MIVEXBA-766045 format. One line per field, with one value per residue: residue in one letter; x negated, y, z negated of N, C-alpha, C in turn. Coordinates in steps of 0.001 Angstrom, whole numbers. Layout:
<nukols>
residuo = [A_...]
nx = [X_...]
ny = [Y_...]
nz = [Z_...]
cax = [X_...]
cay = [Y_...]
caz = [Z_...]
cx = [X_...]
cy = [Y_...]
cz = [Z_...]
</nukols>
This chain:
<nukols>
residuo = [M_A_E_S_P_A_H_S_L_L_S_I_D_R_F_L_P_E_K_L_R_R_L_D_N_P_W_H_A_L_Q_A_R_I_L_L_F_L_L_A_V_N_I_A_I_F_G_P_V_S_I_L_M_L_S_V_S_L_L_G_I_M_D_L_W_L_P_T_L_V_A_L_V_A_V_T_I_Q_G_L_C_L_F_Y_F_Y_R_S_A_N_L_Y_I_S_R_V_V_Y_A_I_L_A_L_G_Q_V_V_F_A_T_V_V_T_G_G_W_H_S_P_I_A_I_F_L_L_T_M_P_I_M_I_G_L_V_V_S_A_W_E_G_F_A_F_A_V_L_T_L_A_I_Y_S_T_M_F_V_L_H_L_N_G_Y_E_F_V_Q_M_M_T_E_D_S_T_Q_W_W_Q_I_S_L_W_L_S_T_A_A_T_I_A_G_S_L_F_L_Y_N_Y_S_A_N_D_L_S_R_S_V_N_A_D_K_A_R_L_E_F_D_A_N_Y_D_S_L_T_G_A_Y_N_Q_Q_A_F_L_D_L_L_N_D_T_L_M_D_P_T_R_V_E_R_D_A_L_V_Y_I_E_I_S_N_L_R_H_I_D_L_L_F_G_F_E_I_T_D_R_V_L_K_E_V_Q_Q_L_I_R_T_A_L_G_N_H_E_A_I_S_R_Y_S_E_N_S_F_L_V_F_C_P_Q_I_P_D_I_G_A_F_I_S_T_L_I_R_L_Q_S_I_R_S_Q_Q_I_S_T_E_T_I_D_A_I_T_F_E_I_L_V_G_A_A_V_V_E_G_R_V_S_S_D_T_F_V_D_A_A_V_A_N_A_R_E_G_D_T_S_L_F_M_R_L_E_E]
nx = [58727_57991_59748_61648_61112_63700_64894_62801_62960_65615_66836_69366_71438_70174_71329_74026_77092_76645_78659_79371_76876_77073_78482_80515_81766_80557_81531_82599_80324_78878_80864_80835_78113_78418_80178_79013_76810_77882_79034_76817_75420_77353_77357_74776_74537_76754_76270_73533_74392_76712_75154_73500_75694_76716_75109_74377_76820_76644_74308_75263_75304_76751_80784_81277_82961_85388_84898_82999_83974_86005_84039_82551_84260_85105_82635_82586_85148_84036_82079_83622_84760_82786_81954_84419_83771_81361_82463_84494_84187_85502_86260_88017_90021_88362_87606_90158_90865_88934_89273_91679_91415_89152_90510_92069_90891_89817_91921_92911_90734_91007_93397_93590_91301_92646_94143_95419_93590_91394_87718_86547_88613_88054_86777_88758_89455_87305_87506_89308_87347_85076_87213_87521_85066_84831_86881_88877_89135_92171_93267_91495_93100_95915_95093_94228_96562_97940_96245_96561_99143_99096_97718_99131_101408_100409_99727_102078_103567_102184_102829_105022_104808_104115_101655_98676_97878_94501_92588_90096_87201_85708_82726_82407_82631_80632_78753_80013_80604_78108_77218_79405_78475_75946_76633_78761_76617_74772_76234_77023_74462_73620_75792_75371_72528_73315_74888_73595_71270_73259_73976_71444_70909_73357_72313_70020_71287_72874_71305_69557_71726_72001_69310_69443_71771_70937_68826_69617_70955_69020_67467_66295_67435_66520_63677_62735_61843_62511_66054_67767_69041_68160_65520_65733_66436_64545_62227_63450_63263_60931_60018_61282_60326_59496_57011_55231_52416_50999_49702_51674_52852_54572_55425_56749_58121_59444_60821_61182_62019_64288_66508_66958_65347_67196_69282_68430_66700_67958_69378_67832_64690_64748_64814_62272_60744_61442_60319_57548_56784_56703_54578_52384_52401_52039_49700_48142_48751_48436_49705_50402_51885_55083_57536_60307_63184_64664_66713_68364_66411_63955_61384_60391_57710_56509_53852_52396_50355_47647_44252_42431_42633_41637_41056_43916_44922_43363_44284_46953_46168_45103_47380_49069_47472_48215_50709_51966_52912_52852_54561_54996_57125_58204_59349_59618_56656_55779_56488_56902_56923_57580_56424_57095_55449_55096_54701_54941_53258_53668_53022_53659_57257_60031_62816_64235_65893_64656_61948_61920_63205_61548_59277_60513_61376_58817_57672_59095_57905_55839_52576_51501_51217_49796_51088_53029_52646_54486_55140_56052]
ny = [-136776_-139259_-142844_-144300_-147147_-148860_-147610_-148593_-151384_-152046_-152138_-152664_-150362_-150206_-151825_-151750_-150460_-148034_-145684_-145803_-145449_-142709_-142025_-139554_-140091_-141242_-143802_-145315_-145670_-147539_-149652_-150320_-151144_-153507_-155145_-155637_-157029_-159293_-160702_-161390_-162870_-165324_-166055_-167110_-169290_-170820_-171967_-173240_-175283_-176413_-177501_-179333_-181124_-181999_-183251_-185278_-186866_-187655_-189476_-191814_-191664_-190403_-190038_-187542_-185721_-184096_-182194_-180908_-180128_-177888_-176574_-175232_-174156_-171807_-170902_-170031_-168304_-166134_-164946_-164274_-162235_-160733_-160095_-158693_-156279_-155408_-154770_-153065_-150854_-150278_-149802_-149796_-151541_-153984_-154334_-155200_-157807_-159257_-159811_-161107_-163238_-164569_-165269_-166817_-169175_-170024_-171117_-172829_-174572_-175361_-176613_-178714_-179860_-181490_-179341_-178283_-179999_-179489_-179394_-176899_-174858_-173014_-171133_-169709_-167647_-165978_-164809_-162559_-160493_-160266_-159146_-156869_-155770_-155264_-154157_-152215_-151713_-151264_-152883_-155575_-155832_-156414_-158793_-160279_-160646_-161733_-164259_-165572_-166003_-168066_-170021_-170209_-171468_-174142_-175214_-175395_-177131_-179611_-179609_-180951_-183555_-183436_-184130_-182854_-184199_-185299_-184842_-184538_-186249_-185832_-185918_-185711_-182768_-181699_-180269_-178097_-176998_-176289_-174346_-172669_-171829_-170447_-168861_-166924_-166485_-165020_-162968_-161712_-160577_-159301_-157563_-156015_-154860_-153558_-151191_-149971_-148891_-147362_-145326_-144417_-143434_-141564_-139808_-138640_-137624_-135947_-134039_-133038_-131825_-129665_-128566_-127471_-126008_-124170_-123045_-121883_-119926_-118339_-117788_-116741_-118208_-118430_-117661_-118595_-116723_-114877_-113792_-110635_-109941_-111899_-111189_-108356_-108608_-109878_-108220_-105887_-107143_-107058_-104605_-103384_-104669_-104053_-104304_-104287_-102948_-103001_-101760_-101869_-102393_-102091_-102832_-101883_-103448_-102567_-103922_-102207_-101720_-104211_-104639_-103906_-105876_-108086_-107835_-107687_-110185_-112373_-114033_-116097_-115245_-113130_-114565_-115901_-113654_-112559_-114657_-114403_-112123_-112253_-114338_-112509_-110748_-112643_-113464_-111044_-110190_-112312_-115448_-115382_-113306_-111762_-112205_-110771_-110783_-108013_-106982_-106907_-106407_-106140_-106384_-107059_-106810_-107576_-106532_-107469_-106422_-104544_-104385_-102526_-99973_-98885_-101306_-101923_-100145_-100359_-102771_-101868_-100536_-102510_-103627_-101624_-101214_-103481_-102878_-102762_-105422_-108643_-111415_-114147_-116385_-119564_-118910_-115841_-113457_-111726_-110327_-107345_-106093_-103639_-102446_-100642_-99630_-98990_-98181_-98008_-97255_-97947_-97131_-98172_-97994_-98134_-97885_-100553_-99307_-96916_-97413_-99010_-96940_-95250_-96705_-97293_-94820_-93789_-95195_-94304_-91725_-91617_-91488_-89782_-90474_-93405_-94802_-93971_-92149_-93878_-92406_-92847]
nz = [-80084_-82429_-82181_-84314_-86413_-86132_-84094_-82144_-82095_-81540_-78033_-77490_-76357_-73703_-72051_-71833_-70318_-67630_-68293_-71067_-72268_-72861_-74976_-76774_-79576_-82454_-83535_-81945_-80231_-81660_-81744_-78894_-78983_-80708_-79686_-77564_-78513_-79930_-77606_-76243_-78191_-78967_-76234_-76033_-77712_-77718_-74825_-74488_-76635_-75293_-73469_-74273_-75631_-73456_-72372_-73910_-73993_-71347_-71447_-72993_-75669_-77853_-77625_-76763_-74698_-74861_-76950_-75518_-73243_-74600_-75664_-73450_-72179_-73826_-73812_-71398_-71509_-73202_-70678_-69125_-70504_-70828_-68528_-67350_-69578_-67937_-65769_-66105_-67852_-69930_-73148_-75061_-73887_-73525_-76019_-77313_-75361_-75611_-78759_-78973_-77333_-78443_-81086_-80119_-79013_-81402_-83246_-81285_-81231_-83947_-84403_-82263_-83676_-85874_-87462_-90567_-91587_-90446_-89992_-89258_-89514_-91709_-90198_-88762_-90679_-90777_-88688_-88712_-89538_-87741_-85645_-86993_-87017_-84414_-83353_-84929_-88199_-88452_-86290_-87535_-90015_-89083_-87436_-89692_-90994_-89429_-88864_-91417_-91082_-89451_-90687_-92872_-91826_-90809_-93120_-94517_-92668_-93066_-95412_-95040_-94246_-91456_-89270_-87566_-84477_-84504_-81868_-81934_-83297_-86575_-86610_-84145_-84048_-85098_-83925_-83270_-85857_-86563_-84348_-84848_-87408_-86830_-84936_-86576_-88694_-87334_-85838_-88670_-89625_-87439_-86792_-89672_-89233_-86801_-87759_-90020_-88060_-86295_-88323_-89058_-86511_-85859_-88335_-86694_-84928_-85894_-87195_-85215_-84040_-85974_-85655_-82904_-83100_-84881_-83783_-81468_-82945_-83448_-81210_-77935_-75878_-73053_-72627_-75324_-77661_-80249_-81027_-80592_-83170_-84894_-84956_-85804_-88656_-89615_-89418_-90849_-93692_-94130_-93709_-95764_-98064_-101467_-102155_-100331_-98719_-96255_-93227_-90340_-86982_-83988_-81169_-78317_-74938_-71897_-69089_-66234_-63957_-63755_-63282_-60543_-59399_-59942_-58529_-55659_-55244_-57048_-60225_-60554_-59967_-61764_-63833_-63994_-64173_-66606_-67885_-67082_-67808_-70684_-71231_-70189_-72418_-74802_-74242_-74323_-76801_-78558_-80048_-82509_-83590_-83668_-81578_-79746_-77774_-76861_-75482_-72263_-70236_-72010_-74528_-77956_-80222_-83149_-84878_-87750_-90631_-89518_-89062_-87924_-86507_-84269_-82581_-82288_-80552_-78606_-77349_-76719_-74541_-72880_-72169_-71187_-68732_-66950_-66157_-63864_-62051_-59805_-58464_-56881_-54612_-53198_-50870_-51073_-50704_-52452_-55256_-57136_-60456_-63064_-66013_-69336_-71559_-75014_-78969_-82219_-85365_-88715_-91899_-95251_-96473_-94338_-92281_-90066_-87820_-87650_-86768_-84427_-82801_-82973_-81325_-78871_-77965_-77482_-75545_-73350_-73132_-71394_-70147_-71990_-75352_-76534_-78899_-82123_-85031_-88235_-91159_-94441]
cax = [58651_57761_60383_61669_61345_64904_64783_61756_63308_66867_66993_70446_71611_69779_71890_75246_77028_76250_79478_79217_75912_76971_79814_80374_82157_79673_81990_82698_79193_79083_81768_80253_77006_78624_80837_77874_75802_78746_79273_75521_74925_77911_77099_73395_74372_77246_75628_72907_75369_77619_74521_73063_76537_77262_73733_74633_78041_76209_73411_76096_74574_78164_81413_81734_83469_86245_84469_82261_85047_85972_82543_82445_85394_84677_81246_83552_85758_82970_81485_84694_85070_81284_81716_85018_83315_80653_83085_85374_83503_86533_85615_89256_90438_87605_87795_91283_91074_87747_89955_92632_91175_88257_91035_92972_89995_89616_93287_93120_89913_91266_94820_93092_90360_93297_94876_95083_92428_90192_86605_86570_89579_87019_86305_89711_89909_86545_88207_89532_86236_84514_87475_87510_84002_84539_88126_88807_89950_93728_93444_91261_93910_96519_94693_94440_97729_98569_95430_97262_100768_99131_97179_100115_102344_99772_99883_103647_103686_101223_103362_106262_104541_103366_99841_98096_97102_92897_91885_88226_86933_84780_81547_82285_82804_79336_77835_80939_80289_76396_77362_80036_77913_75180_77310_78944_75616_74042_77167_76973_73614_73476_76172_74476_71833_73390_75483_72465_70642_74032_73815_70328_71163_74271_71699_69197_72053_73780_69839_69588_72559_71856_68433_70002_72549_69892_67861_70984_71158_68010_66441_66723_67718_65682_62258_62450_61571_63548_66929_67527_69627_67219_64519_65584_66911_63150_61911_64083_63394_59630_59497_61879_60089_59066_55750_54685_51463_49683_49827_52123_52927_56206_55055_57957_57816_60486_60712_61935_62975_64559_68154_66807_64835_68306_70155_67544_66505_69061_69109_66580_63948_64956_64506_60908_59760_61165_59202_55972_56103_56660_53503_51600_52302_51496_47874_47565_48864_48580_50955_50963_52937_56730_58136_61532_63679_65410_67755_68365_65217_62701_60882_59877_56512_56105_52335_52107_48874_46693_43203_41638_44119_41031_41437_45157_45122_42677_45115_47856_45660_45273_49004_49343_46956_49114_52111_52453_52389_53103_54467_55310_57511_58072_60231_58953_55554_55239_57889_56547_58130_56758_56898_56607_55104_55037_54443_54922_52640_53962_52090_54947_58554_60726_63975_63958_66143_63615_61153_62612_63473_60084_58788_61546_61029_56858_57420_59987_57278_54915_51035_50922_50775_50314_51783_53619_52564_55488_54837_57000]
cay = [-137544_-141085_-143469_-144801_-148793_-149765_-147607_-149317_-152680_-152101_-152195_-152622_-149550_-149850_-152929_-151028_-149605_-146458_-144829_-146194_-145205_-141331_-141826_-138852_-140855_-142211_-145001_-145853_-146376_-148483_-150876_-150989_-152075_-154960_-155868_-156474_-157888_-160458_-161655_-161905_-163881_-166502_-167047_-167690_-170056_-171767_-171854_-174200_-176123_-177186_-178502_-180261_-181876_-182517_-184391_-186363_-187676_-188420_-190454_-192294_-191461_-190223_-189827_-185660_-185039_-183156_-180926_-180207_-179041_-176780_-175423_-174728_-173419_-171089_-169751_-169384_-167147_-165043_-165111_-163394_-161083_-159888_-159632_-157371_-155282_-154343_-154052_-151672_-150072_-149753_-150271_-150246_-153173_-155047_-154747_-156124_-158780_-160214_-160235_-161836_-164417_-165201_-165552_-167815_-170231_-170881_-171289_-174000_-175802_-175837_-177422_-179993_-180969_-181588_-178407_-178232_-180499_-179326_-178760_-175616_-174292_-171817_-170191_-169255_-167179_-165340_-164102_-161067_-159973_-159785_-158515_-155650_-155023_-154792_-152949_-151453_-151941_-151629_-154345_-156347_-156197_-157201_-160040_-160661_-161164_-163052_-165438_-165831_-166614_-169354_-171131_-170778_-172246_-175557_-175652_-175956_-178221_-180462_-180362_-181344_-184467_-183241_-183990_-182452_-185129_-185133_-184962_-184708_-186609_-184818_-186325_-185114_-181478_-181280_-179137_-177287_-176392_-175745_-173132_-171452_-171071_-170020_-167641_-166147_-165976_-163967_-161642_-160626_-160156_-158332_-156304_-154723_-154173_-152848_-150267_-149274_-148388_-146307_-144908_-143600_-142694_-140524_-139051_-138183_-136686_-134555_-133595_-132514_-130674_-128962_-127439_-126895_-124631_-122719_-122524_-120881_-118376_-117028_-117574_-116743_-119790_-118652_-117447_-119098_-115577_-114448_-112837_-109382_-109872_-112649_-110258_-106911_-109366_-110162_-106663_-105182_-107849_-106969_-103159_-103095_-105059_-103359_-104720_-104146_-101916_-103068_-100980_-102690_-102088_-102691_-102564_-102066_-103371_-102795_-103925_-100794_-102305_-105600_-104678_-103837_-106996_-109103_-107301_-107979_-111691_-113214_-114556_-117063_-114710_-112492_-115117_-115717_-112307_-112362_-115400_-113931_-111030_-112900_-114922_-111608_-110359_-113243_-113098_-109780_-109562_-113192_-116321_-115374_-111975_-112164_-111585_-110959_-110701_-107107_-106629_-107716_-106382_-105418_-107236_-105993_-107403_-107002_-107043_-107091_-106135_-104192_-103977_-102070_-99360_-99269_-102483_-102343_-99290_-101173_-104058_-101292_-99735_-103437_-104116_-100450_-101341_-104290_-102069_-103112_-106915_-109142_-112610_-114485_-117833_-120360_-118039_-114613_-113377_-110604_-109323_-106220_-105754_-102692_-102447_-99537_-99892_-97929_-98558_-97404_-98025_-97075_-97276_-97951_-98641_-97649_-98536_-101290_-98729_-95785_-98039_-99680_-96085_-94478_-97691_-97020_-93251_-93532_-96021_-93581_-90712_-91847_-91889_-88858_-91044_-94990_-95106_-92777_-93148_-93304_-92617_-93261]
caz = [-81432_-82433_-82162_-85397_-86074_-85579_-82417_-81198_-82466_-80990_-76932_-76500_-75486_-72478_-71732_-71941_-69110_-67931_-68842_-72640_-73179_-73052_-75873_-77885_-80952_-82912_-84066_-80300_-79864_-82859_-81476_-78002_-79067_-81603_-78752_-76526_-79290_-80207_-76452_-75990_-79330_-78345_-75002_-75694_-78812_-76984_-73786_-74930_-77361_-74374_-72470_-75254_-75699_-72149_-72192_-75156_-73413_-70571_-71887_-73701_-76903_-78166_-76994_-76790_-73991_-74985_-77625_-74399_-72462_-75510_-75763_-71922_-71983_-74742_-73007_-69581_-72176_-73348_-70206_-68298_-71110_-70655_-67011_-67636_-70331_-67301_-64333_-66069_-69050_-70860_-74518_-75690_-73509_-73568_-77495_-77590_-74961_-76865_-80284_-78374_-76546_-79562_-82110_-79579_-79108_-82705_-83210_-80520_-81577_-85215_-83892_-81671_-84716_-87523_-87899_-91916_-92316_-89566_-90636_-88388_-90049_-92340_-89766_-88538_-91691_-90175_-87160_-88837_-89906_-86636_-84907_-87491_-86824_-82745_-82933_-85605_-89324_-88414_-85592_-88123_-90914_-88615_-87249_-90747_-91508_-88173_-89168_-92401_-91214_-88883_-91470_-93885_-90969_-90529_-94719_-94488_-91811_-93942_-96880_-94494_-93365_-90222_-89004_-86393_-83624_-84551_-80679_-81757_-84555_-87383_-86269_-82803_-83927_-86292_-83139_-82975_-86468_-86034_-83477_-85207_-88552_-86342_-84788_-87746_-89353_-86620_-85937_-89526_-89713_-86173_-87409_-90658_-88611_-85837_-88664_-90071_-86836_-86012_-89252_-88638_-85253_-86119_-89048_-85959_-83777_-86549_-87079_-83983_-83445_-86832_-85467_-81937_-83780_-85586_-82845_-80698_-83547_-83853_-80611_-76777_-74519_-71563_-73476_-77180_-78205_-81414_-80432_-81270_-84516_-85862_-85248_-86640_-89736_-89847_-89287_-91962_-94659_-93907_-94105_-97023_-99422_-102309_-102824_-99147_-98535_-94899_-92229_-89455_-85631_-83505_-79704_-77061_-73557_-71117_-67504_-65845_-62523_-63618_-62298_-59086_-58807_-60112_-57337_-54336_-55562_-57976_-61579_-61008_-59781_-62939_-64785_-63933_-64615_-67820_-68937_-66789_-68808_-72267_-71156_-70514_-73758_-75639_-73651_-74895_-78388_-79620_-80465_-84163_-83442_-83649_-80174_-79524_-76520_-77649_-74380_-70812_-69961_-72809_-75909_-79086_-80939_-84320_-85486_-89156_-91187_-88519_-90042_-87191_-85692_-82908_-81916_-82091_-79187_-77191_-76850_-76113_-72968_-71763_-71916_-70374_-67515_-66400_-66044_-62815_-61619_-58664_-58678_-55487_-54534_-51942_-49768_-51093_-50891_-53352_-56125_-58139_-61760_-63694_-67447_-69717_-73063_-76588_-79991_-83269_-86269_-89845_-93297_-96258_-96097_-93339_-91505_-89028_-86799_-87140_-86692_-83175_-82193_-82440_-80399_-77537_-77410_-77175_-74076_-72241_-73025_-70214_-70711_-73018_-75994_-76490_-80393_-82948_-86296_-88844_-92940_-95587]
cx = [58712_59294_60381_61283_62095_65243_64270_62478_64533_66874_68116_71500_71339_70851_73233_75428_77247_76988_79509_78111_75837_78613_79554_80957_81176_80106_82343_81801_78824_79647_81506_79212_77430_79123_79806_77114_76863_78642_77837_75195_75587_77638_75593_73561_75420_77090_75181_73567_76204_76753_73994_74363_77089_76136_73986_75822_77127_75515_73807_75941_75907_79286_81632_82105_84521_85765_83548_82756_85464_84813_82250_83221_85545_83769_82432_84346_84755_82382_82569_84813_83834_81383_83016_84525_82313_80989_83866_85144_84626_86887_87020_89675_89872_87167_88832_91239_89973_88433_90914_92164_89679_89390_92030_92391_89695_90898_93132_92225_90429_92652_94097_91871_91202_94078_94513_94019_91064_89004_86090_87658_89356_86964_87285_90127_88452_86794_88580_88461_85867_85415_87760_86386_83637_85422_88269_89321_91419_93529_92953_92664_95382_96363_94588_95892_98147_97926_96269_98497_100644_98467_97879_101250_101651_99759_101278_103854_102993_102400_104661_105925_104091_102157_99719_97274_95096_92692_90308_87810_85717_83287_81233_81968_81708_78758_78829_80626_78846_76821_78095_79856_76979_75630_77967_77685_74721_74831_77269_75873_73107_74336_76056_73307_72026_74105_74029_71395_71873_73957_72554_70412_72126_73701_71018_70219_72363_72090_69652_70257_72365_70976_68577_70631_71484_68948_68723_70966_70529_67008_67046_66581_66546_64174_61548_61752_62942_64628_67105_68233_68565_65871_64557_65882_65132_62072_62288_63559_61402_59234_60085_61353_59528_57677_54840_53801_50670_50776_50512_52569_53884_55275_56631_57816_59271_60067_61859_62709_63659_66429_67926_66072_66379_69278_69710_67600_67430_68648_67895_65081_63783_64573_63001_60477_60214_59992_57611_55717_56150_54796_52146_51307_51992_50003_47424_47453_48752_49376_51106_51751_54580_57614_60015_62201_64807_66833_67266_66830_63857_62590_60277_58909_56134_54544_51992_50443_47964_45519_42204_42563_43079_41380_42947_45459_44549_43438_46452_47504_45386_46766_49473_48921_47398_50500_52848_52182_53177_53429_55011_56082_57409_58572_59913_57409_54984_56483_57220_57617_56784_57206_56405_56420_54711_54856_54561_53957_53066_53227_53661_56195_59314_62110_63464_64500_65334_62274_60926_62851_62475_59404_59433_60941_59389_56926_57903_59175_56423_53425_50478_50370_50967_51010_51784_53101_53983_54533_55926_57514]
cy = [-138636_-141434_-144126_-146292_-149293_-149022_-147996_-150800_-152779_-151435_-152362_-151790_-149731_-151081_-152471_-150703_-148591_-145398_-145131_-145804_-143346_-141290_-140601_-139241_-141892_-143862_-145878_-146891_-147258_-149848_-151197_-151685_-153430_-155672_-156705_-157336_-159326_-161323_-162060_-163231_-165455_-166964_-167970_-168971_-171286_-172406_-173313_-175286_-177126_-178040_-179642_-181389_-182507_-183813_-185769_-187366_-188188_-189187_-191768_-192523_-191192_-189594_-188162_-185005_-183953_-181997_-179878_-179393_-178021_-175873_-174760_-173675_-172240_-170236_-169415_-168145_-165743_-164725_-164130_-162058_-160354_-159257_-158168_-156091_-154381_-153755_-152689_-150669_-149591_-150250_-150510_-151401_-154263_-155562_-155840_-157342_-159727_-160618_-161199_-163670_-165277_-166290_-167009_-168912_-170509_-171423_-172754_-174956_-176329_-176612_-178816_-181010_-181292_-180801_-178559_-178330_-180056_-178886_-177562_-174478_-172836_-170850_-169345_-167997_-166097_-164502_-162708_-160365_-159387_-159130_-157057_-155135_-154651_-153978_-151984_-151983_-151870_-152949_-155647_-156928_-156979_-158494_-160766_-161535_-162370_-164159_-166510_-166387_-168129_-170491_-171193_-171561_-173852_-176024_-176031_-177071_-179290_-180984_-180822_-182659_-184495_-183078_-183614_-183839_-184517_-185347_-185411_-185178_-185587_-184984_-185710_-183546_-180734_-180279_-178076_-176218_-175730_-174131_-171898_-170881_-170091_-168470_-166443_-165544_-164929_-162621_-160960_-160004_-158989_-157179_-155306_-154333_-152951_-150803_-149523_-148438_-147309_-145206_-143813_-142768_-141350_-139354_-138010_-137046_-135718_-133559_-132372_-131409_-129980_-127848_-126934_-125639_-123442_-122513_-121187_-119643_-117751_-116802_-117561_-117807_-119458_-118449_-118330_-118139_-115607_-113499_-111764_-109035_-110793_-111430_-108877_-107535_-109335_-109008_-106188_-105615_-107404_-105780_-103023_-103762_-104001_-103377_-104212_-102730_-101552_-102058_-101939_-102169_-102909_-101964_-102998_-102323_-103659_-103143_-102879_-100995_-103664_-105551_-104681_-104974_-108218_-108535_-107685_-109298_-112556_-113344_-115404_-116510_-113779_-113166_-115472_-114595_-112314_-113302_-115163_-112962_-111583_-113369_-113641_-110783_-111308_-113211_-112058_-109808_-111279_-114032_-116131_-114032_-112754_-111714_-111697_-110334_-109528_-106959_-107263_-107617_-105635_-106185_-106440_-107312_-106714_-107496_-106549_-107198_-105782_-103900_-103141_-101192_-98907_-100188_-102814_-101202_-99981_-102471_-103227_-100959_-101165_-103822_-102547_-100468_-102612_-103735_-102288_-104444_-107619_-110617_-112958_-116201_-118125_-119704_-116549_-114293_-112858_-109860_-108583_-105866_-104782_-102556_-100915_-100064_-98605_-98897_-97565_-97913_-97474_-97961_-97254_-98594_-97705_-98028_-99089_-100286_-97767_-96412_-98460_-98454_-95308_-95273_-97403_-95681_-93275_-94244_-95368_-92563_-90629_-92179_-91093_-89528_-92405_-95229_-93671_-93574_-92384_-93373_-92512_-91728]
cz = [-81484_-82753_-83731_-85353_-85479_-83939_-81510_-81498_-81533_-79643_-76366_-75795_-74218_-71343_-71555_-70813_-69071_-68635_-70684_-73396_-73107_-74068_-77234_-79712_-81271_-83263_-82897_-79963_-80537_-82172_-79884_-78411_-80179_-80535_-77971_-77291_-79315_-78694_-76088_-76832_-78834_-77208_-75174_-76994_-78136_-75666_-73821_-75812_-76436_-73629_-73063_-75554_-74611_-71837_-73445_-74688_-72334_-70448_-72699_-75179_-77746_-77442_-77226_-75496_-73972_-75509_-76400_-73649_-73082_-75300_-74212_-71729_-72760_-74278_-71890_-70390_-72420_-72224_-69304_-69363_-70921_-69254_-66936_-68666_-69064_-66463_-64674_-67044_-69760_-72079_-74975_-75264_-73455_-75083_-77628_-76893_-75705_-77965_-79839_-78191_-77952_-80571_-81605_-79274_-80263_-83398_-82413_-81074_-83157_-85388_-83394_-82760_-86258_-87858_-89276_-92511_-91474_-90086_-89918_-88913_-90756_-91513_-88978_-89489_-91370_-89039_-87460_-88890_-88952_-85544_-85540_-87218_-85141_-82529_-83827_-87051_-89150_-88015_-86461_-89143_-90292_-87978_-88389_-91241_-90434_-88494_-90278_-92318_-90179_-89848_-92437_-92899_-91051_-92066_-94866_-93854_-92316_-95112_-96587_-93671_-92381_-90234_-87557_-85484_-83607_-82883_-80780_-83172_-85736_-87088_-85002_-82915_-85046_-85310_-83127_-84143_-86827_-85391_-83878_-86620_-88032_-85988_-85586_-88825_-88451_-86332_-87715_-90042_-88791_-86704_-87782_-90224_-87647_-86528_-89262_-89095_-86358_-86861_-89151_-87566_-85409_-87247_-87967_-85113_-84540_-87091_-86182_-83369_-84401_-86076_-84248_-82434_-84041_-84789_-81942_-81533_-83918_-82743_-79245_-76052_-73511_-72388_-74530_-77740_-79269_-80622_-81165_-82853_-85595_-85972_-86109_-88186_-90435_-90174_-90463_-93561_-95030_-94480_-95402_-98391_-100127_-102481_-101621_-98689_-97013_-94167_-90908_-88115_-84893_-81635_-78723_-75678_-73032_-69834_-66533_-64555_-62134_-63042_-60998_-58495_-58917_-58660_-55995_-54428_-56208_-59192_-61877_-61061_-60796_-63842_-65038_-64446_-65593_-68034_-68506_-67415_-70308_-72322_-71460_-71994_-74740_-75475_-74461_-76573_-79263_-79712_-81588_-84402_-83221_-82720_-80184_-77986_-77079_-76794_-73307_-70328_-70770_-73774_-76794_-80046_-82251_-84717_-87014_-89390_-90222_-89564_-89583_-86445_-84266_-81970_-81256_-80627_-78373_-76258_-76047_-74568_-72058_-71456_-70812_-68585_-66435_-66273_-64729_-61962_-60269_-58941_-56917_-55561_-53150_-50749_-49976_-51542_-52148_-53949_-57030_-59075_-62438_-65190_-68111_-71115_-74002_-77491_-81408_-84519_-87865_-91086_-94505_-95793_-95142_-92469_-90546_-87770_-86529_-86464_-85124_-82377_-81835_-81446_-78750_-77301_-76871_-75622_-73002_-72392_-71638_-70954_-71921_-74577_-75980_-77716_-81082_-83875_-87302_-90390_-93684_-96063]
</nukols>
């Protein structure tokens, strides 16, 4: 199956810790992706900005030592979160640690840049959105209340004449503002993309589960042939069709010594024999026929619309000629399995039970007759 464009574009899953690649809960899988994305984006943005501000300060172009220090602390915090995320692979604790540290660093930056008047204060209001994306809606709501409380406190202090010491001038916070705007824009765009990808991923997973359940309900897991119930339903619907006028056949193949093989060599050899017999059936009768694993040691094959009864008898004779076969393994030179073959041919309507019983009875009669003709 070809990968979707989103799946091809998004390779973030391969960078998740091994434990978090196998999350059953799609919401947790999404949060793991978003958390990794946020940490990587923040480090990718604040790291170069820190180096740039440090270079500007060293060259004496501007005095950015304090914002450089704050940016380096932010990068270090993000790096420690990323390290813990990989080391513990504990999604819940990693999310909470990220939420607390992220809010803490923005509150600190807001306070040292003027509090209520800080040009960074607007980003304080965006933090609950980020936390809601990474942790959960409830934590996002709780942090929104906390953020509003902090912001309101700053406003009340401002109304009462208290002014925060602006340790960094507005000019020196421009790099911070640019970094935060880039981080916010990247976070929103990346989260929307990840939400869309995860929704598609969930849809693919649901469709795959539905297909697997449908397969398990209708097919034998070992051989891939129809199971007994699905085959009988198909057979009965076909046979009882009032407009049906074709001549149809049913072939019964039984591995007569399969139980003996199972007792001697175990289930792995038994499974191999079953697969070998199914391959012999497909070779003799063709892939277009409906094959069923009817019981532990038998198969049924429905051959609809037989135009030439002589050609069908020739096919049965070929099956009869391979009634004793051998397979070998790395540890066993030869394992002989024996098959019984019988068939019934019907023209007109007949019940599926009668059709199956006729084919089974004919197989167990021996070589006296290859098939039994049934009529309406």
